[in-house]
ROGU-677160 format. One record per residue (C-alpha): x, y, z; residue in one letter. Coordinates in steps of 0.5 Angstrom, whole numbers, plus 2048, in hexadecimal, padded with zeros to 3 digits. Layout:
N
   east   north    up   res
      X       Y     Z     A
...
//
This chain:
223
   east   north    up   res
    71D     728   771     M
    723     723   770     R
    728     722   775     V
    72F     720   772     Y
    733     71C   777     L
    73B     71E   776     L
    73F     718   776     P
    743     717   77D     K
    74A     719   77C     P
    74F     713   77C     T
    757     713   77D     G
    75B     719   77E     A
    755     71E   77E     A
    751     71A   783     A
    756     71E   789     G
    756     725   786     G
    752     727   78C     W
    758     726   790     L
    75C     72B   78D     I
    756     730   78E     T
    756     72E   795     L
    75D     72F   796     A
    75D     736   793     D
    758     738   797     L
    75B     736   79E     I
    762     739   79C     A
    75E     740   79A     L
    75B     73F   7A1     M
    761     73E   7A5     L
    764     744   7A1     C
    75E     748   7A3     F
    75F     747   7AB     F
    766     747   7AB     V
    766     74E   7A8     M
    760     750   7AD     M
    765     74E   7B2     F
    76B     752   7B0     A
    767     758   7AF     M
    764     758   7B6     S
    767     75A   7BD     S
    769     755   7C2     L
    766     757   7C9     D
    76C     756   7CD     T
    768     756   7D4     G
    763     750   7D1     R
    769     74C   7CE     W
    76D     74C   7D5     N
    767     74A   7D9     A
    766     744   7D4     V
    76D     742   7D5     A
    76D     743   7DC     E
    767     73F   7DD     G
    76A     739   7D8     M
    770     73A   7DC     R
    76D     738   7E3     H
    768     733   7DF     A
    76E     72F   7DC     L
    773     72B   7E1     P
    779     72E   7E2     A
    780     72C   7DF     R
    787     72D   7E1     D
    78A     732   7DD     E
    791     732   7E0     T
    796     731   7DB     K
    79B     72C   7DC     A
    7A2     72F   7DC     P
    7A6     72F   7D6     R
    7AC     72B   7D6     P
    7B3     72F   7D6     E
    7B8     72E   7D1     A
    7BE     72A   7D3     D
    7C3     72E   7D1     T
    7C8     729   7D4     A
    7C6     724   7CF     A
    7CB     721   7CB     K
    7CA     721   7C3     P
    7C8     71A   7C0     L
    7CE     717   7BD     P
    7CE     716   7B6     T
    7D1     710   7B2     D
    7D5     714   7AE     E
    7DD     713   7AF     G
    7E1     719   7B1     L
    7E6     71C   7AC     D
    7EC     719   7AD     L
    7F0     71F   7AC     G
    7EC     722   7B2     Y
    7EC     71C   7B6     L
    7F4     71B   7B5     G
    7F5     723   7B7     A
    7F1     722   7BD     L
    7F4     71B   7C0     L
    7FB     71E   7BF     S
    7F9     724   7C3     E
    7F6     720   7C9     R
    7FB     71A   7C9     I
    801     720   7C9     A
    7FD     722   7D0     Q
    7FD     71B   7D3     D
    803     718   7D6     G
    800     711   7D6     S
    800     712   7CE     L
    807     715   7CD     S
    809     70F   7C9     R
    803     70E   7C5     A
    804     710   7BD     V
    7FF     713   7B9     V
    800     712   7B1     S
    7FC     712   7AB     G
    7FD     70B   7A7     R
    7F9     708   7A1     D
    7F3     70D   7A2     G
    7F3     70C   7A9     S
    7F4     70F   7B0     L
    7F9     70B   7B4     V
    7FB     70B   7BB     V
    801     707   7BD     T
    802     704   7C4     L
    809     701   7C5     P
    809     6FA   7C7     G
    80E     6FB   7CD     D
    809     700   7D0     L
    803     6FC   7CF     L
    806     6F5   7D1     F
    80B     6F2   7D5     S
    80F     6EC   7D2     G
    80C     6E8   7CD     A
    805     6E7   7D0     D
    7FF     6EB   7CE     A
    7FE     6ED   7D5     M
    7FD     6F5   7D5     L
    802     6F9   7DA     R
    7FF     6FE   7DF     P
    802     703   7DB     E
    7FF     700   7D4     G
    7F8     6FF   7D7     A
    7F8     707   7D9     R
    7FA     709   7D2     A
    7F5     705   7CF     V
    7F0     707   7D4     R
    7F2     70F   7D3     R
    7F2     70D   7CB     L
    7EB     70A   7CC     A
    7E8     711   7CF     G
    7EA     715   7C9     L
    7E7     710   7C4     L
    7E1     70E   7C8     A
    7DD     713   7C4     N
    7E0     712   7BD     V
    7DB     70F   7B8     R
    7E0     70D   7B3     N
    7E2     705   7B2     E
    7E7     703   7B6     I
    7EC     6FD   7B5     A
    7F1     6FA   7BA     V
    7F8     6F7   7B7     V
    7FD     6F4   7BC     G
    804     6F3   7B9     H
    808     6EE   7BC     A
    80F     6EB   7BA     T
    810     6E3   7B7     R
    814     6DF   7BB     S
    816     6D7   7BB     A
    811     6D6   7C1     D
    80C     6DB   7C0     Q
    807     6DC   7BB     D
    807     6E4   7B9     G
    800     6E4   7B6     W
    7FD     6E1   7BC     A
    801     6E5   7C1     H
    7FF     6EC   7BD     G
    7F7     6E9   7BD     I
    7F8     6E9   7C5     A
    7FB     6EF   7C5     A
    7F6     6F3   7C1     G
    7F0     6EF   7C5     S
    7F3     6F2   7CB     A
    7F3     6F9   7C9     V
    7EC     6F8   7C6     A
    7E9     6F6   7CC     G
    7EC     6FB   7D0     L
    7E9     700   7CB     L
    7E2     6FD   7CB     G
    7E2     6FE   7D2     E
    7E4     705   7D2     G
    7DE     707   7CD     G
    7E1     706   7C6     V
    7DB     703   7C2     R
    7DA     6FC   7C1     A
    7DC     6F8   7BB     G
    7E4     6FA   7BA     M
    7E7     6F5   7B6     R
    7EE     6F2   7B9     V
    7F3     6F0   7B4     L
    7FA     6ED   7B5     G
    801     6ED   7B1     M
    807     6EA   7B2     A
    80E     6ED   7B1     A
    815     6EA   7B0     A
    819     6EA   7B7     P
    81D     6F1   7B8     G
    81A     6F4   7B2     R
    816     6FA   7B1     A
    811     6FB   7AC     D
    810     700   7A6     G
    80D     706   7AA     V
    813     706   7AF     G
    810     703   7B5     L
    812     6FE   7BA     A
    80F     6F7   7B8     A
    80C     6F6   7BE     T
    806     6FB   7BF     R
    7FF     6FC   7BF     V
    7FC     700   7BA     D
    7F5     703   7BB     I
    7F2     705   7B4     L
    7ED     70A   7B3     V
    7E9     70A   7AC     R
    7E5     710   7A9     E
    7DF     70C   7A8     D
    7DA     70B   7AE     G
    7D8     705   7B1     V
    7D2     702   7AD     R
//
């Protein structure tokens, strides 16, 4: 009798038995799952086993920490988008009309900006840039109204030129004094301060006194 030896499989055919073994294991797993699903659970024995494991294992503190309650008084986060100037102008006009310290302030729209004008004789005494008590009070009240405004704000000081006084420098000093007090009152940092000078005794084209400080509020938010 002749015995023929088959050649040893090589390559991909060498691992073919693994596929058969995997199929067998999968079938056995399905069989036992089906048997368990068809059986009825002995509740008494199950509870006994669970109780024994509970005593054998170390106790664990299952006390739940109290959930934090929502802070209904929390303020919403401010956005960097500027307020609509029409809405802001109406709101400022209403608040200024109710505030005696700002009775001489003028709210107007000019060159795409909302402008709050404070006359020079309310703010300053004489030619220096030292704020009067009444002027400082008015600026602080205005700062309270603008503290939460995210729009870009600029302060322009207008002064009168004279032979012994540089109107532009005086305008810068006046604008800086008002801008500093606005910043102390909570208005966002980064305000631009500008100075402008006019001829003596001459009002500008918008019908306002030459000596004054304008607070310009633009549509864009501060970057």
